C-alpha positions in Angstrom: 0.0 0.0 0.2 1.5 3.4 -1.0 0.9 5.7 1.8 2.7 8.5 0.5 2.7 10.1 -2.7 5.2 12.5 -3.0 4.3 15.6 -5.0 6.3 18.5 -6.9 9.2 22.6 -2.9 11.1 27.0 1.0 14.1 32.4 3.2 12.6 35.5 4.5 9.2 36.0 4.1 9.9 39.3 5.4 11.6 40.1 2.0 8.2 39.8 -0.1 7.6 43.6 -0.6 11.2 44.1 -1.9 10.5 41.4 -4.5 7.1 41.5 -5.7 6.0 45.1 -4.1 5.4 46.6 -7.3 2.5 44.3 -8.0 1.3 44.6 -4.6 1.4 47.9 -4.0 -0.7 48.7 -7.3 -3.7 47.6 -5.1 -2.4 48.2 -1.4 -1.3 51.5 -2.3 -3.6 52.8 -4.7 -5.4 55.2 -2.6 -8.1 57.1 -4.4 -8.5 54.2 -6.9 -11.9 52.7 -7.9 -11.3 49.5 -5.5 -13.8 46.8 -5.4 -14.2 43.3 -5.7 -13.9 40.9 -8.8 -13.0 37.5 -10.1 -15.0 35.7 -7.3 -13.6 37.7 -4.2 -10.5 38.7 -4.7 -10.3 42.0 -2.5 -7.7 44.3 -4.5 -9.0 43.3 -7.9 -10.5 46.7 -9.9 -13.8 46.2 -10.5 -13.3 48.5 -13.4 -11.2 45.5 -15.1 -14.3 43.5 -15.7 -15.3 44.1 -19.4 -19.0 42.9 -19.7 -19.1 43.1 -23.8 -19.9 39.7 -25.5 -16.7 37.6 -25.4 -15.0 35.8 -28.4 -14.6 31.9 -27.9 -11.0 30.9 -27.1 -9.4 27.5 -26.0 -7.0 27.1 -23.3 -5.2 24.0 -22.6 -4.5 23.6 -18.9 -1.6 20.9 -18.3 -1.0 19.3 -14.7 1.2 16.8 -14.2 0.2 14.4 -11.2 -3.4 16.0 -11.2 -6.1 13.8 -12.5 -9.0 14.8 -14.7 -11.3 13.6 -12.4 -9.6 15.8 -9.4 -9.3 19.2 -12.0 -12.9 18.7 -12.6 -14.3 18.6 -9.5 -12.5 21.4 -8.2 -11.9 23.6 -10.9 -14.6 22.8 -14.2 -17.9 23.7 -13.4 -16.7 27.2 -11.5 -14.4 28.1 -14.7 -18.0 27.4 -17.0 -20.0 29.3 -15.3 -17.9 32.4 -14.8 -16.3 31.9 -17.9 -18.9 30.1 -20.6 -16.9 31.7 -24.1 -13.5 29.8 -22.7 -13.5 25.8 -23.2 -11.0 24.2 -21.3 -9.0 21.5 -22.5 -7.3 19.3 -19.6 -3.9 17.3 -20.3 -2.0 15.0 -17.5 1.0 13.2 -17.9 -0.4 9.8 -19.4 1.7 8.0 -21.6 3.0 10.1 -25.0 1.6 13.3 -23.1 4.7 14.1 -20.7 5.2 18.4 -21.1 8.7 17.5 -22.8 6.8 15.6 -25.7 4.0 18.6 -26.2 6.4 21.1 -26.7 8.6 19.1 -28.8 5.3 18.7 -30.9 4.6 22.5 -31.0 1.5 21.7 -28.6 2.8 24.1 -26.0 -0.3 24.3 -23.0 -1.7 28.0 -22.0 -1.2 26.9 -18.4 0.9 24.9 -16.3 0.7 23.7 -12.7 4.7 24.1 -11.6 6.7 23.4 -8.9 9.2 24.8 -7.1 11.4 21.4 -7.5 11.1 21.1 -11.1 10.7 24.6 -12.0 13.9 25.1 -13.7 13.8 21.5 -15.9 10.0 21.4 -15.9 9.3 25.1 -16.8 12.4 27.4 -17.7 14.7 25.0 -19.4 11.9 24.2 -21.7 11.6 28.3 -22.8 7.9 28.4 -21.2 8.5 31.2 -18.7 6.7 34.0 -18.0 6.7 36.6 -15.4 3.3 37.4 -14.2 3.9 41.0 -12.7 2.4 42.7 -15.5 -0.5 41.1 -15.6 -0.8 41.4 -11.7 -0.5 45.0 -12.1 -2.9 45.6 -14.7 -5.8 43.5 -12.9 -4.6 44.9 -9.5 -4.5 41.2 -7.8 -3.7 41.5 -4.3 -0.9 39.2 -3.7 -1.1 39.8 -0.1 -4.0 37.0 -0.1 -1.4 34.5 -0.1 1.0 33.2 2.8 4.1 35.0 2.0 6.0 32.3 2.5 4.8 30.8 -0.7 4.8 33.6 -2.8 8.3 34.4 -1.9 9.5 30.6 -2.6 8.4 31.5 -6.4 10.2 34.9 -6.7 13.1 33.4 -4.9 13.0 30.1 -7.2 13.5 31.7 -10.5 16.3 33.6 -9.1 15.9 36.8 -11.1 12.4 37.9 -8.7 10.1 37.2 -11.5 6.7 35.8 -10.5 6.5 32.6 -12.6 3.1 31.3 -11.0 0.5 31.9 -7.6 0.5 29.5 -5.4 -2.4 26.4 -5.6 -3.2 24.1 -2.7 -2.4 21.5 -1.8 0.3 22.0 0.2 2.0 19.5 2.6 2.7 20.2 6.0 5.0 18.0 8.3 2.7 16.7 11.2 2.8 13.5 14.0 0.6 10.9 13.4 -0.1 8.6 16.3 -1.7 5.6 16.7 -4.5 5.6 19.6 -5.4 2.2 19.8 -1.7 1.5 20.8 -1.6 4.5 23.1 -4.8 2.9 24.9 -3.4 -0.4 25.0 -0.3 0.3 26.6 -1.8 3.5 29.1 0.5 6.0 27.4 -0.9 9.6 27.3 -1.6 10.5 23.7 0.8 13.0 21.7 0.0 16.8 22.3 0.2 19.7 20.0 3.2 21.9 20.8 5.5 18.9 21.8 9.5 19.2 21.2 11.5 16.3 19.7 13.0 15.4 23.1 9.3 15.1 24.4 8.5 12.7 21.7 11.9 10.5 22.1 10.8 10.1 25.8 7.4 9.0 24.8 8.6 6.5 21.9 10.8 4.9 24.6 7.5 3.7 26.4 5.7 2.7 23.3 8.9 0.7 21.9 8.7 -2.6 22.9 7.8 -6.5 22.0 4.7 -8.1 23.7 3.3 -11.5 22.6 5.5 -12.2 19.8 4.7 -9.0 18.4 7.4 -5.9 18.1 5.9 -2.7 18.7 7.6 0.3 17.0 7.5 3.6 19.0 8.2 5.7 15.9 8.6 5.9 12.3 9.2 8.7 9.8 8.9 9.7 5.8 12.6 10.8 5.4 12.1 12.6 2.3 9.7 14.8 4.6 11.5 15.3 7.5 14.9 15.9 6.1 13.4 18.3 3.4 11.0 20.4 5.1 12.7 20.9 8.3 11.7 23.9 10.5 15.5 25.8 9.9 14.7 26.0 6.2 17.8 24.7 5.7 18.9 23.8 1.6 20.9 20.7 0.7 23.0 22.4 -1.5 24.7 25.4 -0.1 23.3 28.9 -1.8 26.9 30.6 -2.6 29.3 27.5 -2.5 29.4 24.1 -4.4 28.9 22.4 -1.1 26.8 20.6 1.4 24.9 23.9 3.2 25.9 24.4 6.9 27.5 21.0 8.1 26.5 21.4 11.8 23.0 22.1 11.4 22.9 19.2 9.1 24.6 16.8 11.9 22.1 18.1 14.4 19.2 17.0 11.9 20.6 13.5 11.5 21.5 12.8 15.2 18.2 14.4 16.2 16.5 11.5 14.3 18.9 8.9 14.5 18.3 8.4 18.2 14.5 6.7 17.5 16.3 4.1 15.5 19.0 3.2 18.3 15.9 2.3 20.6 15.3 -1.1 21.3 12.8 -2.6 19.1 12.6 0.6 17.1 14.7 -0.5 14.0 14.4 1.3 11.0 12.9 -0.4 7.8 15.1 -1.4 5.0 14.1 1.2 2.2 12.3 4.8 2.0 9.0 3.0 1.0 9.1 0.5 3.4 9.4 3.2 6.3 6.8 5.7 4.9 4.2 2.8 5.2 5.2 1.0 7.8 2.6 3.2 9.9 -0.5 1.5 8.0 0.5 -1.9 9.3 -0.9 -1.0 13.0 2.3 -1.6 15.1 3.8 1.8 15.1 3.0 4.3 18.0 4.0 7.5 16.0 5.1 8.4 12.4 6.5 11.9 11.4 4.9 12.3 7.9 3.0 15.0 5.9 -0.6 15.9 6.0 -1.6 14.7 2.5 -4.7 14.0 1.3 -3.2 11.3 -1.4 -1.6 9.8 1.7 -4.0 6.4 2.5 -4.1 4.8 6.1 -6.2 1.7 6.1 -9.6 2.6 8.0 -9.0 0.1 10.9 -5.9 2.2 12.5 -7.4 4.8 15.0 -5.6 7.8 14.1 -4.8 11.0 14.6 -2.2 13.9 14.5 -0.4 16.6 16.1 1.4 19.5 15.5 5.0 18.6 14.3 7.4 18.5 17.1 9.8 21.2 17.6 14.1 20.8 17.8 14.7 23.5 20.8 16.9 25.8 18.8 14.9 25.7 15.6 12.4 28.5 14.8 8.8 27.5 15.7 7.8 27.0 12.1 6.0 24.0 10.6 8.5 22.4 7.6 6.8 21.7 4.5 6.4 20.5 1.0 5.4 24.0 -0.5 2.4 23.8 -3.3 2.1 24.1 -6.6 1.8 27.2 -8.9 -0.7 27.9 -11.7 1.9 29.4 -14.4 1.3 30.5 -17.9 3.4 30.1 -20.9 5.2 32.7 -23.1 3.7 30.9 -25.9 0.3 31.5 -25.1 -2.0 33.5 -27.4 -4.5 34.3 -24.5 -2.5 35.0 -21.5 -5.0 37.7 -20.2 -8.1 34.9 -20.1 -5.7 32.6 -18.7 -4.5 34.9 -16.2 -8.4 35.4 -15.2 -8.9 31.5 -15.3 -6.0 31.8 -12.5 -7.7 34.4 -10.6 -11.1 32.2 -10.5 -9.2 28.8 -9.5 -7.5 30.7 -6.4 -11.0 32.5 -5.2 -11.7 32.3 -1.5 -14.7 30.4 -2.7 -12.6 27.6 -4.4 -9.9 27.4 -1.5 -13.0 27.1 0.8 -14.6 24.2 -0.7 -11.1 23.0 -1.1 -10.4 23.2 2.8 -13.7 21.5 3.8 -12.2 18.5 1.7 -8.9 18.6 3.7 -6.8 20.6 1.2 -4.8 22.9 3.5 -5.2 26.9 1.7 -2.7 29.1 0.3 -4.1 31.9 2.0 -3.9 34.0 4.8 -7.7 34.3 5.2 -8.5 32.6 9.1 -12.0 31.4 8.1 -10.5 29.4 5.3 -7.7 27.8 7.7 -10.2 27.1 10.1 -12.3 25.0 7.7 -10.1 22.8 6.9 -11.6 18.9 6.8 -14.8 20.2 8.5 -17.5 18.2 7.4 -15.6 15.5 5.9 -15.6 11.8 6.8 -12.2 11.4 7.7 -10.6 14.4 8.3 -13.7 16.0 10.4 -13.1 14.0 13.2 -9.2 14.7 13.4 -7.1 17.4 15.4 -6.7 19.2 12.0 -5.9 22.7 14.0 -2.3 21.1 14.2 -1.8 22.0 10.8 -2.0 25.9 11.4 -0.5 25.2 15.1 2.7 26.9 13.8 3.3 29.4 10.5 4.5 27.7 7.6 8.3 27.7 7.3 10.2 30.3 5.4 11.4 29.2 2.2 15.1 27.7 1.7 17.4 30.3 0.3 17.9 29.9 -3.4 21.2 29.5 -5.2 22.8 32.9 -6.8 21.6 33.2 -10.4 25.3 32.8 -11.7 25.5 29.6 -10.2 24.9 26.3 -11.4 21.8 24.2 -9.7 20.1 21.1 -9.2 17.0 20.1 -9.2 15.3 20.0 -5.5 14.4 16.2 -5.7 17.8 15.1 -6.5 19.1 17.0 -3.7 17.0 15.3 -1.1 17.1 12.0 -2.9 20.9 12.0 -2.2 20.1 13.5 1.6 18.1 10.8 2.1 19.8 8.1 0.9 22.5 8.7 2.7 20.5 9.0 6.1 19.0 5.5 5.4 22.9 3.6 6.2 23.2 6.3 8.7 20.2 5.2 10.7 21.0 1.6 9.9 24.4 2.2 11.8 26.2 1.1 8.9 27.9 4.8 8.6 28.8 7.4 11.1 27.0 11.0 10.6 30.4 12.4 9.7 30.5 9.7 6.7 27.0 10.0 5.8 27.1 13.9 5.3 30.6 14.0 3.7 28.8 11.5 1.2 26.2 13.8 0.6 28.5 16.3 -0.5 30.3 14.0 -3.1 27.0 13.4 -4.5 26.1 17.1 -4.8 29.6 17.9 -6.3 28.8 15.0 -9.1 25.8 16.0 -9.7 27.1 20.0 -10.6 29.5 18.5 -12.5 27.1 16.6 -14.6 24.8 19.7 -14.7 28.0 21.8 -16.0 28.7 19.5 -18.4 25.2 19.4 -19.9 
């Protein structure tokens, strides 16, 4: 059973006004401008931008890898059809023969693409599709302050030029701590709670790691990919200014924090990352650090709940997260204005409120939408969904300088967890494991430079 579907991620969010101030200021600083509500309740969109004259029929192609047609239709199609009857949406996803690279090669460039940070370079910019939305944001007086600043800042950083290549679309995947209520009841140990530290979780794992009646009960498990990459320090793998591993001492601290759990008796780590990710669903693991992820399926017989991501003593009190995807426009599109209006409609308060009720965390700062997370949902409606917003999302990881060679985020994370596994198994010490991470990064950089 695949419990974890890794979707395609995060520095200082206070820099947001510097990078996108012109776009925001058009709406927030307009003073006497006729400001109203447009595009489905987005404050900061000037009412005068709406043109009520009959529209010529057009067709827009939307491409979103990893999103099924059924999901796109249930979340967006009816809303778009009602708002834009003159626009026909052709939807494509990455089925066989329909990879983005194949479509671009065939001259069938979509108008709208669901991009993400780890592959923004390889699957958008390197394909010469990049289009900066700044002018459309200004022209439509679109209020960028609606979004969590960590998400808009990350996109501004990711292109390494300050360009805004996309607007953040749910879901994003925050790290939480899952726990098996049945096991805690069985052994008479109090449930985990929001706001715990890793030291407290470690003491709880000691109590829950045991062998009884021929069954081994593990106290702790983790999705390595999530807990390493989505760390609350916002620590990158590749250093932003040099060709080496970023901040060796902090990575040692992170590696050692998790390694101690796997040194506990009866809490041996699984042989592979996938096995470790999936072990919580077997019913004999008390706690697992993993993402809140609508695509993560826990068997219904597991009586589970979640609490906030535990904190390291000297880390910022922020929730590590796999950031959202982004709706982007291609530079080749002949209908950029219409495409931008479609994006605005897919990101309205109303659409995101319905998403939130389905358990999909919003990219907006609006409290009412955040608080609606999972309301009425057959699974999430009974869970501690406030754990997800217990702390604010972590700041984006600092990105490489534009003049430096970079590596896709997914490749960086891969070399990290590939070395953590033998470290957790006791086959390498922390210095050797992190030295091997750095050597792998250097090889990837050399390959990138030789392309």
